[in-house]
N, C-alpha and C positions, 0 to 999 in steps of 0.2 A: 504493500499499500502506499502511497505516496499524500503527503497531506502537507496545505495549503494552512493560511490564516484561516482560508474562508470553505477550501474545501477537500475533501478525500478521494484519491483517485484510487479503485478499489475494482478487487477480478470481479469478476460478475456473474449473480446470484440471478437464481432463474423469477424471484419476482421483479424483475425490471425488467421483464420482457412485456412489464402492458405502460408504463408509462414511455419506452423506450420506443416502442410501437405507435404510442400518439402523438412523440415527436419527431420520427421519419412519415406519420401520414400530413404532416402540415405543410401547406402549399409554399409558406413562408422560409421555412425550413431548408425546404430543397428547390428552391427558387431555380440554384446552379448547379442542378443534379438530370438529370431524365425524366424521371420522376420522381411522386411519392414513394414511398414504399411499404408493401403491406405487412400483416402484423408476422402472416410467413415467410416475410423477407427477412425482418428482421432475427427471427429468431436463425435461422440460418444466420445473419450477420454477426451474431453474439456464441452461437456455437463456432463460426472460425474464432469469434476473439479469446472464445476460452484454450482452443487449439492450439491459434498460437502463443497465449500465456505458458504452457506447459509443454511446446516447445522450443521458446526464446525466452520464455523470464518477461517477456511482454506484449502489450495489447494498445490497442485504443480502448483504454481504461474506462469504465465508467466513472461516472463525475457526481459525487454528491454532495451535497450541502451539508456538510458539518453540524451548523446550530438547526436545521430540521430534518436531516438523514432522509429528505427528496433526493431523486432521482434528477440531473437536468441534460441529461448528454452523458455526450465522452470527448476526451480529451487523453490524446494518448500518440504514442509511437505502435511504428507499423512499418513490416518487409512488406518490399512491393516490387514485382517480378516480371510487370506487365513490359508490354514492347514498344521503351521507351532510350534515347538513348545516355541517359542518366542510371536506367536499370540492371541490374538486381540497383535493391538503397532501401533504408528506410528512412519512414517522412515524418512526418508530425503528422496530427490533424484533430480540428474542435469538431463538433457535432451539439449544440445547444440549443433547450426552450426560447424560444422566443421573449418569455417573460422574464429574462435575465440575461437579454442583449445589453451591452450598454453600458454595463457592471464591471469588468475585465477581470470578469472570470475563465475566458479563456488565455485572455495574458498571463495570467494567473496562475493559471493550473499548464500552460505549453512552459513556461519559467522554471516549472516543478519539474518538468518531464524533459527538460535539455538537461540539468542536470541532473536527473536519474539517469538520463543515455550517454553523459559524454562518465559522471562520477564514478557512478556501479556498472555499469554495461563496455564503457569505458570505449564506445562506439567513438570512431573517428570524425564520423559526416554525418548531418542528417540532414533532407531535404523536404519540401513542402509543395504542393502543386495546388491552384486554383483556377477554378473558370476566371479569364481573363476581366471579365467585369464584376467579378467578386470582391470589389473593394473592401470591404468587414476585413474576408479575410488576409486581405495582403497588408490592412494595415494592422492587423495583430502575429502576421508574416517578421514584417517592418521591426514593430513593436515590441521583440524578445531578439533583436540582433541580426535578422535571417538578413539576406542579400539577394535583390534582385539577380537569376540566373540567366535564364533565356527565356524566349515564349516559345513552347511545340504546341503540336496537334494532340491529344490524349488520343490513344487507340479506341477505346471503349467507347467516346465520341464522336465518332468517326462522321455517323449516321447524321448527327446532330449541330449542323452550321452555325446553331446563336452559338452553342454550348465546346464547341472539337476546341477553340482556341484556350490554352492554358499557360499558364507562369508557373518557373519552376524558380522556388527560390534554397537556397542552401544557408549553413555554417557547419563551421567546422567546428572539433572542438579545441578550448581553448590550450595553448602549448604548454 
């Protein structure tokens, strides 16, 4: 588990499915994704996170507000191997409920994940990817010290002209 002043980033639990499915079904949250996700798709996502946690010691962690215990989404790191010029790699990402947007929680959690990745896991570098129009996410990337690397067409979004162009940000472990 990773803790911050306001967050607990932890492994997923079966009881998280309903709350995360509601987040994934919200059109505002999924604006820069091909579509909203069903409960079944969310269950598969959580299953992949469980597996990655077991195999690699990290995943997109369940993000819980410490004060209330409420699941508000995910923040974490994930191994990626889709076909792109920078893969395989480990990326950092987040997806939060709209009612907690603008409170600095993504930045707070992502900074803690950087610390975990570099100091505990000894990873040399992390990347982050977002659809080019997703300026809220790119702002978080910049706030946590990441730098713009390049623009590329994401292979999973090739059929979606409005979403396929993505930005890549990166950060290296401190020397």
